[in-house]
C-alpha positions as CSV (number, residue, x, y, z in Angstrom):
1,M,-4.1,5.7,28.4
2,A,-4.5,6.8,24.8
3,L,-1.3,5.0,23.7
4,T,-2.6,1.8,25.5
5,T,-6.0,2.1,23.7
6,H,-4.3,2.6,20.3
7,R,-2.1,-0.4,20.8
8,R,-5.1,-2.5,21.8
9,Q,-6.9,-1.4,18.6
10,I,-3.8,-2.4,16.5
11,T,-3.6,-5.7,18.4
12,E,-7.3,-6.4,17.5
13,V,-6.8,-5.5,13.9
14,V,-3.8,-7.8,13.5
15,A,-5.5,-10.7,15.4
16,D,-8.6,-10.3,13.2
17,D,-6.6,-10.3,10.0
18,L,-4.4,-13.2,11.0
19,R,-7.5,-15.2,12.1
20,L,-9.1,-14.4,8.7
21,Q,-6.0,-15.7,6.9
22,I,-6.1,-18.9,8.8
23,M,-9.9,-19.4,8.3
24,T,-9.5,-18.9,4.6
25,G,-6.4,-21.0,4.0
26,R,-3.9,-18.2,3.3
27,L,-2.1,-19.4,6.4
28,R,-1.9,-23.1,6.9
29,S,-0.9,-25.7,9.4
30,G,2.8,-25.5,10.0
31,D,3.3,-22.0,8.6
32,F,5.5,-19.8,10.6
33,V,4.3,-16.3,11.7
34,R,7.4,-14.4,12.6
35,L,7.1,-11.3,14.8
36,D,9.5,-9.0,13.0
37,E,8.2,-9.9,9.5
38,T,4.6,-9.6,10.6
39,A,5.1,-6.3,12.3
40,I,6.7,-4.9,9.1
41,S,3.8,-6.1,7.0
42,Y,1.3,-4.3,9.3
43,G,3.5,-1.2,9.7
44,C,3.5,-1.5,13.5
45,S,5.8,-2.5,16.4
46,V,6.4,-6.0,17.5
47,T,4.4,-5.6,20.7
48,P,0.9,-5.6,19.3
49,V,1.8,-8.4,16.9
50,R,3.0,-10.5,19.8
51,E,-0.2,-9.7,21.8
52,A,-2.3,-10.6,18.8
53,L,-0.6,-14.0,18.4
54,V,-0.9,-14.7,22.1
55,T,-4.6,-14.1,21.7
56,L,-4.7,-16.6,18.7
57,R,-2.7,-19.0,20.8
58,G,-5.4,-18.9,23.4
59,E,-7.9,-19.7,20.7
60,G,-5.9,-22.7,19.6
61,L,-5.1,-21.3,16.2
62,V,-1.4,-21.0,16.7
63,R,1.3,-22.3,19.0
64,S,4.5,-20.6,20.1
65,S,7.9,-21.8,19.0
66,R,11.0,-20.8,20.9
67,H,13.2,-18.4,18.9
68,R,11.0,-18.9,15.8
69,G,7.8,-17.0,16.5
70,F,4.5,-18.8,16.2
71,I,3.4,-21.7,14.2
72,V,-0.1,-22.1,12.7
73,E,-2.1,-25.1,14.2
74,T,-4.1,-27.5,12.2
75,L,-7.6,-26.4,11.4
76,T,-9.8,-29.4,10.5
77,R,-13.1,-29.8,8.7
78,R,-14.6,-30.8,12.0
79,D,-13.3,-27.5,13.5
80,V,-15.0,-25.5,10.8
81,V,-18.3,-27.5,11.2
82,D,-18.2,-27.0,15.0
83,V,-17.6,-23.2,14.7
84,F,-20.6,-22.8,12.4
85,W,-22.8,-25.1,14.6
86,I,-22.0,-22.9,17.6
87,Q,-23.0,-19.7,15.7
88,A,-26.1,-21.2,14.3
89,E,-27.4,-22.4,17.7
90,L,-26.6,-19.2,19.6
91,S,-28.1,-17.1,16.8
92,A,-31.2,-19.2,16.7
93,R,-31.7,-18.8,20.4
94,L,-31.2,-15.1,20.3
95,T,-33.6,-14.6,17.3
96,M,-36.3,-16.7,18.9
97,R,-36.1,-14.6,22.0
98,A,-36.2,-11.5,19.9
99,A,-39.6,-12.5,18.7
100,D,-40.9,-11.9,22.2
101,A,-39.7,-8.3,22.4
102,D,-42.3,-5.8,23.7
103,T,-41.3,-3.4,20.9
104,L,-41.4,-6.0,18.1
105,A,-43.6,-4.0,15.8
106,D,-41.3,-1.0,15.9
107,D,-38.2,-3.2,15.8
108,L,-39.4,-4.9,12.6
109,V,-39.7,-1.5,10.9
110,T,-36.1,-0.8,11.8
111,L,-34.9,-4.2,10.7
112,K,-36.7,-3.9,7.4
113,K,-34.9,-0.5,6.7
114,M,-31.6,-2.3,7.5
115,V,-32.3,-5.1,5.1
116,D,-33.2,-2.5,2.4
117,G,-29.9,-0.8,3.1
118,I,-28.0,-4.1,2.8
119,E,-29.8,-4.9,-0.5
120,A,-28.9,-1.5,-1.9
121,A,-25.3,-2.0,-0.9
122,V,-25.2,-5.5,-2.6
123,E,-26.6,-4.0,-5.8
124,S,-24.0,-1.2,-5.8
125,G,-21.2,-3.5,-4.9
126,A,-20.4,-1.5,-1.7
127,H,-18.8,-4.4,0.2
128,D,-17.9,-2.4,3.3
129,D,-21.5,-1.2,3.5
130,V,-22.7,-4.8,3.2
131,I,-20.5,-5.9,6.1
132,A,-21.6,-2.9,8.2
133,G,-25.2,-3.6,7.4
134,E,-24.9,-7.2,8.3
135,Y,-23.3,-6.4,11.7
136,A,-26.0,-3.8,12.4
137,F,-28.8,-6.1,11.5
138,H,-27.6,-8.9,13.8
139,R,-26.7,-6.5,16.5
140,E,-30.2,-5.2,16.5
141,I,-31.7,-8.6,16.8
142,N,-29.3,-9.4,19.7
143,R,-30.4,-6.2,21.5
144,M,-34.1,-7.2,21.1
145,A,-33.3,-10.6,22.6
146,Q,-32.0,-9.0,25.8
147,S,-29.7,-12.0,26.5
148,K,-26.3,-10.3,26.9
149,K,-24.4,-13.4,27.8
150,V,-25.6,-15.4,24.8
151,A,-24.9,-12.4,22.6
152,W,-21.3,-12.2,24.0
153,F,-20.6,-15.8,23.2
154,L,-22.1,-15.4,19.7
155,A,-19.9,-12.3,19.1
156,A,-16.8,-14.4,20.1
157,A,-17.8,-17.3,17.8
158,S,-18.5,-14.9,14.9
159,R,-14.9,-13.8,14.8
160,Y,-14.2,-17.0,12.8
161,S,-16.6,-16.1,10.0
162,P,-14.7,-14.5,7.1
163,H,-17.4,-12.0,6.4
164,D,-15.3,-9.9,3.9
165,V,-15.0,-13.1,1.8
166,Y,-18.7,-13.8,1.8
167,V,-19.7,-10.3,0.7
168,R,-17.7,-10.7,-2.5
169,D,-19.8,-13.7,-3.4
170,R,-22.8,-12.2,-5.1
171,E,-24.8,-15.5,-4.8
172,W,-24.3,-15.5,-1.0
173,T,-25.2,-11.9,-0.6
174,T,-28.4,-12.3,-2.6
175,H,-29.3,-15.4,-0.5
176,A,-28.5,-13.5,2.7
177,V,-30.9,-10.6,1.8
178,A,-33.7,-13.1,0.9
179,S,-33.1,-15.0,4.2
180,H,-33.2,-11.8,6.2
181,R,-36.6,-11.0,4.7
182,R,-37.9,-14.4,5.4
183,L,-36.7,-14.0,9.0
184,L,-38.7,-10.8,9.4
185,E,-41.8,-12.6,8.3
186,L,-41.1,-15.4,10.8
187,L,-40.5,-12.9,13.6
188,A,-43.8,-11.1,12.8
189,S,-45.7,-14.4,13.0
190,D,-43.9,-15.6,16.1
191,D,-42.9,-18.8,14.3
192,K,-40.0,-19.9,16.5
193,Q,-39.4,-23.2,14.8
194,G,-39.3,-21.4,11.5
195,I,-36.9,-18.9,12.9
196,A,-34.5,-21.7,14.1
197,D,-34.7,-23.5,10.8
198,E,-34.0,-20.4,8.8
199,I,-31.0,-19.5,10.9
200,R,-29.6,-23.0,10.8
201,T,-30.0,-23.1,7.0
202,Q,-28.2,-19.8,6.5
203,F,-25.3,-20.8,8.7
204,G,-25.2,-24.2,7.1
205,D,-24.9,-22.5,3.7
206,A,-22.1,-20.3,4.9
207,R,-20.3,-23.3,6.4
208,D,-20.5,-25.3,3.1
209,R,-19.3,-22.3,1.1
210,L,-16.2,-21.9,3.3
211,L,-15.5,-25.7,3.2
212,S,-15.8,-25.7,-0.6
213,H,-13.3,-22.8,-0.8
214,L,-10.8,-24.5,1.6
215,E,-11.1,-27.7,-0.4
216,S,-10.6,-25.8,-3.7
217,V,-7.2,-24.5,-2.4
218,G,-6.1,-27.9,-1.1
219,F,-6.3,-26.8,2.5
220,F,-7.3,-30.3,3.8
221,D,-5.2,-32.3,1.4
222,D,-2.8,-33.6,4.1
223,Q,-5.5,-34.1,6.8
224,P,-7.6,-37.1,7.6
225,S,-11.0,-37.1,5.8
226,A,-13.0,-37.3,9.1
């Protein structure tokens, strides 16, 4: 059982990293991902790499090629826009529901401490702590919402956001902290429309930053403009 669990953890790490490489343009449409070479680069056996690529194939990010491993599928501008739209709408729904939590007053105190921690991590340049703080902040809001199915779908969609890229963007992290503080005020005042607008604005900003990055590295050069 321990060996199976360990392999699953490696599989998830490899899948997450390859997904990140695709979403940030380091792997592009038509690139080959060969099992042996990839396994060597991660210092693991071929099995978890194959399992990771099968996962990504199920997500439509790669396709299998007989005797040649896997090939990266095309990721379009529309795909990126759709991914962030899904995240924005699900996150908005959860956060609006969180405003109705019976323990809202205590929850807001907890959330404020989390935002303070994220801000401190931003100031010190502790990127890993920023990522951990972001996950904890959103996980707490999802818990408050008590909508497990929506939270599950949001977690699945969030895998396509290159968080470790964003946290190295000081402008983004500063805006994120300010957005979190506005969100706490909107939760306290039960302003559900304001909550939805704030969430959509934040995800729209993240979407545009990623699109700008992909455009800057020529990711879409050979794709239709639509």
